[in-house]
C-alpha positions as CSV (number, residue, x, y, z in Angstrom):
1,M,0.1,0.0,0.4
2,R,2.9,2.0,0.8
3,S,4.7,1.3,-2.2
4,E,1.4,2.4,-4.4
5,R,0.7,5.8,-2.6
6,F,4.9,6.2,-2.7
7,I,4.5,5.3,-6.3
8,V,1.6,8.3,-7.2
9,R,3.1,11.0,-5.5
10,R,6.3,10.7,-6.8
11,L,5.4,9.5,-10.5
12,V,1.9,10.2,-11.1
13,V,1.0,13.3,-9.6
14,P,4.2,15.2,-11.1
15,V,3.1,13.5,-14.5
16,V,-0.3,14.9,-14.1
17,A,0.4,17.9,-13.2
18,L,3.3,18.4,-15.8
19,A,1.0,17.7,-19.0
20,L,-1.6,20.0,-17.0
21,I,0.8,22.7,-17.9
22,V,2.4,21.1,-21.6
23,V,-0.8,20.7,-23.2
24,P,-2.6,23.7,-22.5
25,S,0.8,25.8,-23.4
26,Y,1.0,24.0,-26.4
27,N,-2.2,24.5,-27.5
28,W,-1.7,28.4,-26.7
29,L,1.7,27.9,-28.7
30,R,-0.4,27.2,-31.8
31,A,-3.2,29.7,-31.2
32,G,-2.8,32.1,-28.3
33,R,-1.7,36.0,-28.2
34,V,1.0,37.7,-26.5
35,P,-0.3,39.1,-23.2
36,G,-1.2,42.4,-23.3
37,K,-1.0,43.0,-27.0
38,Y,-3.4,42.0,-29.8
39,V,-1.4,39.7,-31.8
40,N,-4.3,37.0,-32.6
41,R,-3.4,33.2,-33.3
42,C,-6.4,33.5,-35.5
43,Q,-4.8,35.6,-38.0
44,A,-2.4,32.9,-38.6
45,L,-4.8,30.0,-39.8
46,V,-4.0,31.9,-43.1
47,F,-0.7,30.2,-43.2
48,E,-0.9,26.9,-41.0
49,S,-4.6,25.5,-42.0
50,N,-4.6,22.5,-44.2
51,R,-6.3,23.9,-47.1
52,P,-4.6,24.0,-50.4
53,P,-2.6,26.7,-51.7
54,A,-4.4,30.3,-53.0
55,D,-4.2,30.8,-56.3
56,L,-2.7,34.5,-55.4
57,L,-1.6,35.5,-51.9
58,L,-0.7,38.8,-51.0
59,I,1.3,39.5,-47.9
60,G,1.3,43.0,-46.4
61,A,0.4,45.2,-43.8
62,S,-2.5,46.8,-42.6
63,R,-2.4,49.0,-45.9
64,T,-3.1,45.7,-47.9
65,G,-5.9,45.0,-45.3
66,F,-7.7,48.4,-45.8
67,G,-6.5,48.9,-49.8
68,F,-6.9,45.3,-51.6
69,D,-11.1,43.3,-52.0
70,E,-9.9,40.3,-52.8
71,R,-13.8,39.2,-53.5
72,I,-13.8,41.6,-56.0
73,I,-10.3,40.1,-57.4
74,D,-11.4,36.5,-57.3
75,L,-15.2,37.7,-59.2
76,R,-13.1,39.5,-62.0
77,L,-10.1,36.5,-62.4
78,S,-12.8,33.6,-62.1
79,S,-14.4,33.7,-65.4
80,T,-13.7,31.0,-66.8
81,T,-12.5,29.4,-63.7
82,D,-12.8,29.8,-59.7
83,H,-9.9,32.2,-58.4
84,R,-9.2,32.0,-54.9
85,T,-7.1,35.0,-53.1
86,E,-5.9,35.1,-49.8
87,K,-4.3,38.1,-47.9
88,I,-1.5,37.5,-45.0
89,V,-2.2,41.0,-43.1
90,L,0.3,41.4,-40.5
91,L,-0.4,44.9,-38.6
92,G,2.8,47.3,-39.0
93,N,6.1,47.0,-41.0
94,A,7.4,43.8,-40.5
95,E,9.9,42.1,-43.2
96,S,10.9,39.7,-40.2
97,D,7.6,38.2,-39.7
98,A,6.4,38.5,-43.8
99,N,9.2,36.3,-44.6
100,M,8.5,34.0,-41.8
101,A,4.8,33.5,-42.9
102,L,6.1,33.4,-46.2
103,R,8.0,30.1,-44.7
104,T,5.1,28.5,-42.7
105,Y,2.6,28.8,-45.4
106,L,4.9,27.0,-48.0
107,R,5.4,24.7,-45.4
108,E,1.9,23.7,-44.5
109,R,-0.1,24.7,-47.3
110,G,2.3,24.5,-50.3
111,A,3.1,27.2,-53.2
112,P,0.6,29.5,-54.1
113,K,0.1,30.1,-57.9
114,R,1.0,34.1,-57.5
115,L,2.3,35.7,-55.0
116,G,1.9,39.6,-54.3
117,I,4.7,41.0,-51.8
118,E,4.0,44.6,-50.4
119,I,6.9,46.8,-50.1
120,L,7.0,47.8,-46.1
121,I,10.2,49.7,-45.8
122,T,10.3,51.7,-43.2
123,R,8.9,55.4,-43.6
124,T,10.3,57.0,-40.8
125,G,14.0,58.3,-39.6
126,G,16.8,56.0,-39.0
127,E,18.8,56.1,-42.4
128,S,21.8,55.2,-40.6
129,A,20.6,52.3,-38.6
130,P,22.3,49.2,-38.9
131,A,21.2,46.4,-41.6
132,R,19.9,44.8,-38.9
133,S,17.5,47.2,-37.3
134,G,15.7,46.8,-40.7
135,A,15.2,43.2,-40.3
136,S,14.8,42.6,-36.6
137,L,12.0,40.5,-34.9
138,T,8.6,41.9,-33.9
139,N,6.7,41.0,-30.7
140,R,4.7,38.6,-32.6
141,S,7.0,37.2,-33.8
142,Y,7.5,34.7,-31.1
143,A,3.6,34.0,-31.0
144,L,3.2,33.2,-34.4
145,F,6.2,31.4,-35.8
146,G,8.2,28.4,-34.9
147,A,11.7,28.0,-34.2
148,D,11.9,26.1,-37.6
149,A,10.5,29.0,-39.3
150,Y,13.1,31.2,-37.7
151,S,16.0,29.0,-37.9
152,G,15.4,29.4,-42.2
153,Y,14.9,33.2,-41.4
154,L,17.8,33.4,-39.6
155,G,20.0,31.5,-42.1
156,A,18.9,33.9,-44.7
157,L,20.2,36.8,-43.0
158,L,23.5,35.0,-42.3
159,D,23.5,34.4,-46.4
160,N,22.8,37.5,-46.7
161,N,25.6,39.0,-44.7
162,V,22.7,41.1,-42.8
163,L,24.1,38.8,-39.6
164,G,27.4,37.8,-38.7
165,Q,28.0,34.8,-37.1
166,G,28.9,36.7,-33.9
167,D,25.7,39.0,-33.7
168,V,23.7,35.2,-32.9
169,Y,25.7,33.3,-31.0
170,A,27.5,36.2,-29.4
171,R,26.6,39.4,-29.3
172,S,22.9,38.8,-28.9
173,Y,21.7,41.4,-31.7
174,F,19.5,38.6,-32.6
175,P,18.4,35.8,-30.3
176,S,19.8,31.9,-31.6
177,P,17.2,29.5,-32.7
178,L,17.2,28.1,-29.2
179,K,17.0,31.1,-27.2
180,F,13.5,31.7,-30.0
181,F,12.4,28.7,-29.2
182,F,12.6,29.1,-25.4
183,D,11.0,32.5,-25.9
184,H,8.4,30.8,-27.8
185,L,7.9,28.7,-25.3
186,Q,7.2,30.8,-22.6
187,I,4.5,32.4,-24.3
188,G,2.6,29.5,-24.3
189,F,3.1,28.7,-20.3
190,D,2.0,32.5,-20.0
191,N,-1.4,31.9,-21.9
192,A,-1.8,28.7,-20.4
193,F,-2.0,30.5,-17.0
194,R,-4.0,33.7,-18.4
195,K,-6.4,32.0,-19.8
196,I,-6.9,28.1,-18.6
197,E,-10.5,28.1,-18.9
198,R,-10.3,28.6,-22.6
199,S,-6.8,26.4,-23.2
200,I,-8.7,23.9,-24.7
201,D,-10.0,25.6,-27.7
202,P,-8.0,28.7,-28.3
203,L,-9.7,29.6,-31.6
204,G,-13.2,29.1,-30.3
205,D,-13.6,32.9,-30.2
206,C,-11.6,33.6,-33.7
207,D,-15.0,34.8,-35.8
208,R,-15.5,37.7,-32.5
209,T,-12.3,39.1,-32.2
210,V,-11.6,39.8,-36.2
211,L,-9.8,43.2,-36.1
212,P,-11.7,45.4,-39.2
213,V,-8.3,44.7,-41.2
214,W,-8.6,41.3,-41.4
215,G,-12.2,41.2,-42.4
216,S,-13.8,42.3,-46.0
217,V,-13.5,45.6,-47.4
218,A,-16.7,45.9,-48.9
219,A,-15.0,47.8,-51.7
220,A,-17.3,50.6,-53.9
221,P,-16.8,52.6,-56.8
222,F,-15.6,55.9,-56.3
223,T,-18.1,58.2,-58.4
224,D,-19.1,61.8,-58.3
225,V,-21.5,61.2,-55.3
226,T,-18.7,59.3,-53.5
227,P,-18.8,61.3,-49.7
228,K,-15.5,63.5,-49.5
229,P,-13.8,63.6,-46.1
230,S,-14.3,66.6,-44.0
231,D,-12.1,69.9,-44.2
232,K,-10.8,69.7,-40.8
233,K,-10.1,65.6,-41.5
234,I,-8.3,66.9,-44.7
235,A,-6.6,69.6,-42.9
236,N,-5.5,67.2,-40.2
237,L,-3.8,64.8,-42.8
238,R,-1.9,67.4,-44.1
239,K,0.0,68.1,-41.2
240,E,0.8,64.5,-41.3
241,V,2.7,64.8,-44.3
242,K,5.3,67.4,-42.4
243,R,6.8,63.6,-41.0
244,Y,7.5,61.9,-44.6
245,I,10.6,61.6,-45.2
246,R,12.3,60.5,-48.7
247,I,12.6,56.6,-48.6
248,D,16.2,56.0,-49.3
249,V,16.6,52.1,-50.4
250,D,20.2,52.2,-50.7
251,S,20.8,53.3,-46.8
252,R,22.4,51.1,-44.4
253,R,18.5,50.4,-42.3
254,A,16.8,49.7,-45.7
255,S,19.4,47.1,-46.9
256,G,18.6,44.4,-44.1
257,E,14.5,44.8,-45.4
258,I,15.5,44.9,-48.8
259,A,17.6,41.4,-48.5
260,V,14.8,39.8,-46.8
261,M,12.6,40.9,-49.6
262,R,15.1,39.4,-51.7
263,D,15.3,36.1,-49.9
264,M,11.3,35.8,-50.0
265,V,11.7,35.9,-53.6
266,R,14.1,32.9,-53.6
267,I,12.3,30.8,-51.5
268,A,8.7,31.3,-53.7
269,R,10.5,30.8,-56.7
270,E,12.0,27.3,-55.3
271,A,8.7,26.2,-54.0
272,G,7.1,26.5,-57.2
273,V,5.1,29.9,-57.4
274,E,4.7,30.9,-60.9
275,H,4.5,34.6,-60.5
276,V,6.2,36.7,-57.6
277,F,5.5,40.8,-58.0
278,F,6.1,43.5,-55.0
279,Y,3.0,46.6,-54.8
280,Y,3.3,49.8,-53.1
281,F,0.5,51.7,-51.2
282,P,1.0,55.6,-51.0
283,S,0.5,57.3,-47.7
284,F,-1.4,60.4,-48.1
285,A,-0.1,63.4,-50.3
286,E,2.8,61.4,-50.6
287,P,5.9,63.1,-52.2
288,A,6.7,61.8,-56.1
289,D,10.1,61.1,-54.4
290,A,9.5,59.6,-51.2
291,I,10.7,56.2,-53.1
292,D,12.2,54.9,-55.9
293,L,10.3,51.8,-57.3
294,E,13.0,51.4,-60.3
295,R,15.8,51.4,-57.7
296,V,14.1,48.3,-55.6
297,T,13.8,46.4,-58.8
298,Q,17.8,46.8,-59.3
299,L,18.3,45.9,-56.1
300,V,15.6,43.0,-56.3
301,P,15.7,41.8,-59.8
302,G,12.7,39.7,-61.7
303,P,9.4,40.4,-60.1
304,S,6.8,42.9,-61.7
305,M,6.1,45.9,-59.7
306,F,1.9,47.5,-59.2
307,D,2.3,50.8,-58.1
308,A,-0.7,52.2,-56.6
309,R,0.3,55.9,-56.9
310,P,-0.9,56.9,-60.6
311,V,-4.2,55.3,-59.6
312,V,-4.9,57.3,-56.7
313,S,-3.6,60.2,-57.8
314,D,-6.0,60.0,-61.6
315,P,-6.3,63.0,-62.8
316,T,-9.7,62.2,-64.8
317,K,-10.8,60.9,-60.9
318,P,-10.4,64.4,-59.4
319,G,-11.0,63.8,-55.2
320,L,-10.0,60.5,-55.1
321,D,-6.5,61.2,-53.7
322,L,-8.3,62.1,-50.5
323,Q,-10.4,59.1,-50.0
324,Y,-8.0,58.2,-46.8
325,Q,-9.1,56.9,-43.4
326,D,-6.2,58.3,-42.0
327,R,-2.5,58.6,-43.0
328,A,-1.9,55.3,-44.2
329,H,-4.7,53.5,-45.1
330,L,-7.3,54.1,-48.2
331,T,-10.8,54.5,-48.0
332,K,-13.5,51.4,-49.6
333,Y,-13.6,54.0,-52.5
334,A,-10.4,54.2,-53.2
335,A,-9.8,50.3,-52.6
336,Y,-12.0,49.6,-55.1
337,E,-10.1,51.4,-57.7
338,V,-6.8,50.0,-56.5
339,T,-8.1,46.9,-56.6
340,V,-9.8,47.1,-60.2
341,A,-6.2,48.6,-61.4
342,L,-4.7,45.6,-59.5
343,V,-6.9,43.1,-61.7
344,E,-5.8,44.7,-65.0
345,F,-2.4,44.1,-63.6
346,L,-3.0,40.5,-62.8
347,Q,-4.4,40.1,-66.2
348,G,-1.3,40.9,-68.1
349,L,0.8,38.5,-66.0
350,Y,-2.2,35.5,-66.2
351,R,-1.7,35.7,-70.2
C-alpha cells in the first residue's frame, strides 16, 4: 500500500501536473496571444491551415488589409475557372514576419500560383541604423512562428551578410534559434496560466475577435457622389505630411529589409510559385520622390511592380487622392479603384 502511495505521489502526480501545464501551453503556442498585445493567432490560420494553397497570395501590412478587396479580385478573375485570393495581413512594418509567414505557408500549405509582396520599407527616420535593425523581430514574431521558420529566416540573414555569426551566438543582436524557441515556449506558458479555461480551444472565439483590417473591405466604386472627407480631416491629414522623409533604399537600414525581400522571392521561386510581384501603397499626399521603386526592382531583380500611386492620383478622378481613412490607409472607395487596377495588372501576368 505504501509503495502504491509512493508511486502516486512521486510519479503519477508530477506527470499529471506536467500534463496540465504542457497540454494547454502547447495549444496556446499554436493559437495564443501575446499577453497585453492584440497579436491574434486567429490570423495565423491563413498560413497554418490544411487548405490547398491559394491562386493568389498577398502578404503585407494594414495597407494591404484595407487596400485590396479579394472578393472583387476573385470575381473578375473567375470568368472561366474559380480563383481564390488570400491575404496575410501583419499589422505594422515587418519584413521579418512577412518572411516567416511565407516560409510557414509554403511548408504547411504549399506554393500559391502567384505571390504579391507589399513593399514595407520603413517610412520614418533612422536611415543610418545598421542593416540588422531593418530585419529585426517584432513582439508578435514569437507568438506567430515556430523555431523552424525562425531558423530558416536567421540562416537567410546570415547568407545575405545582414548578420554575422557573432551577432547571433555571441553579441545577441538576434536571438539564437534555441533562445527563440524558449521565448516562444514562454508565451505558451503565460497564456496557459492566464487563460486556463480557454486552453482546450483557444481558437474558439476567432469569429468574434477579427479586427476590421482582417475582414472584408466591401469596396465600392468612386463616383461624383462619393462622400468626401471633411475639411477638418483633410487639414489634419496634411499636418501628417510633415512627418514624411524620403525612403533611401540604398541606406544601411533599408539594406536589411531589401535582403529579406530578396530572400522571399528566392524561397517562393524555389517552392514553385509561378509569378512573384511587388506592390506599393502611397500614404496621403506622399511626395512623388518618396521612394524610388525602379531602384527597388534593380536591387531585387525579377518581380514585376504594381504601383498604386498613379491609380490614387488619377487626374480624371478628382478627389480620389483624398480618399484616406488616415495617413496610411485608403477608404473603401479608393480601395475599389486600386483593386480594379490590380486585376488589370494581374490579367497581364496571367496571359
